[in-house]
MMTF fields as JSON, N, C-alpha, C and O atoms, coordinates in Angstrom:
{
  "mmtfVersion": "1.0.0",
  "mmtfProducer": "UNKNOWN",
  "numBonds": 227,
  "numAtoms": 228,
  "numGroups": 57,
  "numChains": 1,
  "numModels": 1,
  "chainsPerModel": [1],
  "groupsPerChain": [57],
  "chainIdList": ["A"],
  "bondAtomList": [4, 2, 8, 6, 12, 10, 16, 14, 20, 18, 24, 22, 28, 26, 32, 30, 36, 34, 40, 38, 44, 42, 48, 46, 52, 50, 56, 54, 60, 58, 64, 62, 68, 66, 72, 70, 76, 74, 80, 78, 84, 82, 88, 86, 92, 90, 96, 94, 100, 98, 104, 102, 108, 106, 112, 110, 116, 114, 120, 118, 124, 122, 128, 126, 132, 130, 136, 134, 140, 138, 144, 142, 148, 146, 152, 150, 156, 154, 160, 158, 164, 162, 168, 166, 172, 170, 176, 174, 180, 178, 184, 182, 188, 186, 192, 190, 196, 194, 200, 198, 204, 202, 208, 206, 212, 210, 216, 214, 220, 218, 224, 222],
  "bondOrderList": [1, 1, 1, 1, 1, 1, 1, 1, 1, 1, 1, 1, 1, 1, 1, 1, 1, 1, 1, 1, 1, 1, 1, 1, 1, 1, 1, 1, 1, 1, 1, 1, 1, 1, 1, 1, 1, 1, 1, 1, 1, 1, 1, 1, 1, 1, 1, 1, 1, 1, 1, 1, 1, 1, 1, 1],
  "groupList": [{"groupName": "MET", "atomNameList": ["N", "CA", "C", "O"], "elementList": ["N", "C", "C", "O"], "formalChargeList": [0, 0, 0, 0], "bondAtomList": [1, 0, 2, 1, 3, 2], "bondOrderList": [1, 1, 2], "singleLetterCode": "M", "chemCompType": "L-PEPTIDE LINKING"}, {"groupName": "ARG", "atomNameList": ["N", "CA", "C", "O"], "elementList": ["N", "C", "C", "O"], "formalChargeList": [0, 0, 0, 0], "bondAtomList": [1, 0, 2, 1, 3, 2], "bondOrderList": [1, 1, 2], "singleLetterCode": "R", "chemCompType": "L-PEPTIDE LINKING"}, {"groupName": "VAL", "atomNameList": ["N", "CA", "C", "O"], "elementList": ["N", "C", "C", "O"], "formalChargeList": [0, 0, 0, 0], "bondAtomList": [1, 0, 2, 1, 3, 2], "bondOrderList": [1, 1, 2], "singleLetterCode": "V", "chemCompType": "L-PEPTIDE LINKING"}, {"groupName": "SER", "atomNameList": ["N", "CA", "C", "O"], "elementList": ["N", "C", "C", "O"], "formalChargeList": [0, 0, 0, 0], "bondAtomList": [1, 0, 2, 1, 3, 2], "bondOrderList": [1, 1, 2], "singleLetterCode": "S", "chemCompType": "L-PEPTIDE LINKING"}, {"groupName": "PRO", "atomNameList": ["N", "CA", "C", "O"], "elementList": ["N", "C", "C", "O"], "formalChargeList": [0, 0, 0, 0], "bondAtomList": [1, 0, 2, 1, 3, 2], "bondOrderList": [1, 1, 2], "singleLetterCode": "P", "chemCompType": "L-PEPTIDE LINKING"}, {"groupName": "LEU", "atomNameList": ["N", "CA", "C", "O"], "elementList": ["N", "C", "C", "O"], "formalChargeList": [0, 0, 0, 0], "bondAtomList": [1, 0, 2, 1, 3, 2], "bondOrderList": [1, 1, 2], "singleLetterCode": "L", "chemCompType": "L-PEPTIDE LINKING"}, {"groupName": "ALA", "atomNameList": ["N", "CA", "C", "O"], "elementList": ["N", "C", "C", "O"], "formalChargeList": [0, 0, 0, 0], "bondAtomList": [1, 0, 2, 1, 3, 2], "bondOrderList": [1, 1, 2], "singleLetterCode": "A", "chemCompType": "L-PEPTIDE LINKING"}, {"groupName": "PHE", "atomNameList": ["N", "CA", "C", "O"], "elementList": ["N", "C", "C", "O"], "formalChargeList": [0, 0, 0, 0], "bondAtomList": [1, 0, 2, 1, 3, 2], "bondOrderList": [1, 1, 2], "singleLetterCode": "F", "chemCompType": "L-PEPTIDE LINKING"}, {"groupName": "ILE", "atomNameList": ["N", "CA", "C", "O"], "elementList": ["N", "C", "C", "O"], "formalChargeList": [0, 0, 0, 0], "bondAtomList": [1, 0, 2, 1, 3, 2], "bondOrderList": [1, 1, 2], "singleLetterCode": "I", "chemCompType": "L-PEPTIDE LINKING"}, {"groupName": "LYS", "atomNameList": ["N", "CA", "C", "O"], "elementList": ["N", "C", "C", "O"], "formalChargeList": [0, 0, 0, 0], "bondAtomList": [1, 0, 2, 1, 3, 2], "bondOrderList": [1, 1, 2], "singleLetterCode": "K", "chemCompType": "L-PEPTIDE LINKING"}, {"groupName": "ASN", "atomNameList": ["N", "CA", "C", "O"], "elementList": ["N", "C", "C", "O"], "formalChargeList": [0, 0, 0, 0], "bondAtomList": [1, 0, 2, 1, 3, 2], "bondOrderList": [1, 1, 2], "singleLetterCode": "N", "chemCompType": "L-PEPTIDE LINKING"}, {"groupName": "GLU", "atomNameList": ["N", "CA", "C", "O"], "elementList": ["N", "C", "C", "O"], "formalChargeList": [0, 0, 0, 0], "bondAtomList": [1, 0, 2, 1, 3, 2], "bondOrderList": [1, 1, 2], "singleLetterCode": "E", "chemCompType": "L-PEPTIDE LINKING"}, {"groupName": "ASP", "atomNameList": ["N", "CA", "C", "O"], "elementList": ["N", "C", "C", "O"], "formalChargeList": [0, 0, 0, 0], "bondAtomList": [1, 0, 2, 1, 3, 2], "bondOrderList": [1, 1, 2], "singleLetterCode": "D", "chemCompType": "L-PEPTIDE LINKING"}, {"groupName": "THR", "atomNameList": ["N", "CA", "C", "O"], "elementList": ["N", "C", "C", "O"], "formalChargeList": [0, 0, 0, 0], "bondAtomList": [1, 0, 2, 1, 3, 2], "bondOrderList": [1, 1, 2], "singleLetterCode": "T", "chemCompType": "L-PEPTIDE LINKING"}, {"groupName": "GLN", "atomNameList": ["N", "CA", "C", "O"], "elementList": ["N", "C", "C", "O"], "formalChargeList": [0, 0, 0, 0], "bondAtomList": [1, 0, 2, 1, 3, 2], "bondOrderList": [1, 1, 2], "singleLetterCode": "Q", "chemCompType": "L-PEPTIDE LINKING"}, {"groupName": "HIS", "atomNameList": ["N", "CA", "C", "O"], "elementList": ["N", "C", "C", "O"], "formalChargeList": [0, 0, 0, 0], "bondAtomList": [1, 0, 2, 1, 3, 2], "bondOrderList": [1, 1, 2], "singleLetterCode": "H", "chemCompType": "L-PEPTIDE LINKING"}],
  "groupTypeList": [0, 1, 1, 2, 3, 1, 2, 4, 5, 6, 7, 8, 5, 3, 3, 9, 10, 4, 1, 4, 11, 12, 9, 1, 1, 5, 12, 11, 7, 0, 6, 13, 7, 1, 11, 1, 3, 9, 6, 9, 8, 6, 9, 14, 7, 4, 4, 5, 2, 12, 11, 2, 15, 9, 11, 10, 14],
  "groupIdList": [1, 2, 3, 4, 5, 6, 7, 8, 9, 10, 11, 12, 13, 14, 15, 16, 17, 18, 19, 20, 21, 22, 23, 24, 25, 26, 27, 28, 29, 30, 31, 32, 33, 34, 35, 36, 37, 38, 39, 40, 41, 42, 43, 44, 45, 46, 47, 48, 49, 50, 51, 52, 53, 54, 55, 56, 57],
  "secStructList": [7, 7, 7, 7, 7, 7, 7, 7, 2, 2, 2, 2, 2, 2, 7, 1, 1, 7, 7, 2, 2, 2, 2, 2, 2, 2, 2, 2, 2, 2, 2, 2, 2, 2, 2, 2, 2, 2, 2, 2, 2, 2, 2, 2, 7, 2, 2, 2, 2, 2, 2, 2, 2, 2, 2, 2, 7],
  "xCoordList": [0.751, -0.001, 0.895, 1.867, 0.541, 1.297, 1.033, -0.116, 2.163, 2.075, 1.574, 2.159, 0.546, 0.054, 0.561, 0.426, 1.151, 1.754, 0.693, -0.261, 0.831, -0.211, 0.393, -0.23, 1.609, 2.207, 1.354, 1.015, 1.011, 0.251, 1.079, 2.307, 0.325, 0.925, 1.763, 2.84, 1.276, 1.954, 3.383, 4.349, 3.432, 4.708, 5.636, 6.803, 5.161, 6.026, 6.407, 7.549, 5.639, 6.047, 7.185, 8.114, 7.216, 8.108, 9.406, 10.422, 9.388, 10.558, 11.526, 11.141, 12.844, 13.838, 14.077, 14.315, 14.016, 14.28, 13.137, 13.316, 11.964, 10.813, 11.224, 12.1, 10.514, 10.783, 10.127, 9.235, 10.638, 10.164, 8.717, 8.103, 8.09, 6.691, 5.864, 4.774, 6.401, 5.721, 5.811, 4.825, 6.987, 7.106, 6.235, 5.744, 6.076, 5.144, 3.729, 2.984, 3.33, 1.997, 1.704, 0.622, 2.713, 2.476, 2.395, 1.559, 3.197, 3.214, 1.826, 1.301, 1.198, -0.068, -1.127, -2.06, -1.008, -1.97, -1.959, -2.989, -0.65, -0.549, -1.021, -1.568, -0.805, -1.26, -2.74, -3.233, -3.481, -4.947, -5.495, -6.654, -4.717, -5.252, -5.622, -6.636, -4.897, -5.312, -6.634, -7.449, -6.844, -8.008, -9.219, -10.265, -9.008, -10.103, -10.465, -11.616, -9.363, -9.697, -10.332, -11.278, -9.97, -10.604, -12.077, -12.949, -12.367, -13.77, -14.565, -15.705, -13.978, -14.656, -15.034, -16.149, -14.048, -14.177, -15.252, -16.15, -15.121, -16.224, -17.566, -18.513, -17.746, -19.015, -19.569, -20.768, -18.657, -19.073, -19.255, -20.245, -18.452, -18.428, -18.449, -17.503, -19.447, -19.394, -19.111, -18.227, -19.697, -19.328, -17.872, -17.304, -17.218, -15.833, -14.978, -14.004, -15.304, -14.476, -14.624, -13.656, -15.869, -16.155, -15.349, -14.715, -15.315, -14.635, -13.045, -12.334, -12.612, -11.168, -10.797, -9.738, -11.64, -11.272, -11.328, -10.474, -12.217, -12.373, -11.113, -10.687, -10.561, -9.342, -8.111, -7.172, -8.137, -6.909, -6.844, -5.738, -7.908, -7.978, -7.628, -7.623],
  "yCoordList": [-1.193, 0.05, 1.27, 1.358, 2.206, 3.426, 4.297, 4.466, 4.913, 5.886, 7.276, 7.847, 7.802, 9.044, 10.14, 10.096, 11.133, 12.25, 13.194, 13.554, 13.593, 14.532, 15.933, 16.824, 16.219, 17.467, 18.434, 18.084, 19.641, 20.592, 21.024, 21.099, 21.292, 21.698, 22.959, 23.091, 23.848, 25.132, 24.896, 25.59, 23.918, 23.562, 23.032, 23.422, 22.128, 21.51, 22.611, 22.564, 23.636, 24.73, 25.461, 25.818, 25.723, 26.551, 25.747, 26.346, 24.473, 23.64, 23.64, 23.547, 23.756, 23.846, 22.435, 22.308, 21.401, 20.025, 19.133, 18.402, 19.166, 18.319, 16.857, 16.548, 15.987, 14.522, 14.138, 14.807, 13.122, 12.768, 12.43, 12.722, 11.823, 11.549, 12.84, 12.942, 13.828, 15.128, 15.9, 16.5, 15.899, 16.533, 15.868, 16.577, 14.737, 13.975, 14.384, 14.596, 14.502, 14.872, 16.397, 16.734, 17.269, 18.623, 18.678, 19.414, 17.958, 17.931, 17.48, 18.122, 16.434, 15.977, 16.983, 17.139, 17.7, 18.752, 19.873, 20.292, 20.365, 21.433, 21.028, 21.858, 19.792, 19.376, 19.46, 19.743, 19.217, 19.291, 20.586, 20.856, 21.465, 22.718, 23.632, 24.316, 23.723, 24.585, 24.159, 25.011, 22.854, 22.351, 22.714, 23.179, 22.475, 22.723, 24.223, 24.633, 24.999, 26.538, 26.91, 27.693, 26.472, 26.851, 26.385, 27.14, 25.215, 24.729, 25.621, 25.98, 25.972, 26.845, 28.169, 28.644, 28.826, 30.158, 30.054, 30.89, 29.072, 28.928, 28.777, 29.33, 28.024, 27.837, 29.104, 29.352, 30.006, 31.174, 32.281, 33.004, 32.472, 33.555, 33.101, 33.431, 32.394, 31.913, 33.006, 32.767, 34.123, 35.138, 35.528, 35.774, 35.607, 35.96, 35.008, 35.392, 33.696, 32.644, 32.677, 32.423, 33.0, 33.111, 34.249, 34.101, 35.418, 36.584, 36.336, 36.791, 35.616, 35.388, 34.429, 34.581, 33.467, 32.644, 33.499, 33.296, 34.382, 35.114, 36.122, 36.383, 36.648, 37.479, 36.724, 37.244, 35.473, 34.598, 34.171, 33.863, 34.11, 33.565, 34.686, 34.447],
  "zCoordList": [0.002, -0.032, -0.031, 0.72, -0.891, -0.972, 0.188, 0.597, 0.786, 1.736, 1.26, 0.339, 1.848, 1.427, 2.302, 3.525, 1.672, 2.419, 3.033, 2.342, 4.277, 4.829, 4.823, 5.4, 4.192, 4.312, 3.425, 2.294, 3.936, 3.147, 1.883, 1.9, 0.821, -0.48, -0.296, -0.878, 0.488, 0.733, 1.329, 1.013, 2.168, 2.769, 1.764, 1.735, 0.905, -0.209, -1.069, -1.526, -1.392, -2.302, -1.655, -2.379, -0.374, 0.307, 0.595, 0.948, 0.457, 0.763, -0.45, -1.616, -0.055, -1.1, -1.691, -2.892, -0.873, -1.297, -0.817, 0.157, -1.466, -1.007, -1.285, -2.093, -0.543, -0.719, -2.22, -2.742, -2.728, -4.005, -4.073, -5.099, -3.05, -3.038, -2.92, -3.484, -2.174, -2.016, -3.312, -3.739, -3.959, -5.212, -6.341, -7.219, -6.322, -7.205, -6.965, -7.922, -5.747, -5.42, -5.796, -6.278, -5.551, -6.06, -7.553, -8.077, -8.261, -9.699, -10.186, -11.096, -9.653, -10.006, -9.725, -10.512, -8.581, -8.257, -9.295, -9.823, -9.573, -10.482, -11.935, -12.662, -12.314, -13.721, -13.877, -14.969, -12.794, -12.864, -12.498, -12.811, -11.82, -11.39, -12.481, -12.343, -13.576, -14.721, -15.393, -15.745, -15.57, -16.073, -15.157, -15.611, -13.873, -12.994, -12.901, -12.758, -12.997, -13.021, -14.21, -14.119, -15.373, -16.653, -16.629, -17.06, -16.16, -16.029, -15.092, -15.386, -13.988, -13.007, -13.517, -13.298, -14.253, -14.78, -15.927, -16.036, -16.704, -17.809, -17.244, -17.803, -16.103, -15.512, -14.999, -15.123, -14.365, -13.695, -14.705, -14.588, -15.621, -16.625, -18.157, -18.872, -18.647, -20.005, -20.995, -21.818, -21.045, -22.11, -22.048, -23.112, -20.921, -20.891, -21.556, -22.204, -21.428, -21.992, -23.616, -24.333, -24.129, -25.563, -26.067, -27.112, -25.394, -25.86, -25.91, -26.805, -24.914, -24.944, -26.09, -26.698, -26.381, -27.56, -28.847, -29.709, -29.021, -30.193, -30.342, -31.467, -29.25, -29.237, -29.589, -30.192, -29.196, -29.4, -30.816, -31.26, -31.601, -32.913, -33.926, -35.134]
}
């Protein structure tokens, strides 16, 4: 069974040499953070997302 780290993500971010399992956990969190943020913004502000896509094209 894999050991789950209970170290807060903020502490891992402030650490100069995080343990490999903590670093992996932080990387997994950051990889999904952008997608979750985009989905949340699109849900709250649908017109803004459409305008941003038009400006980028």
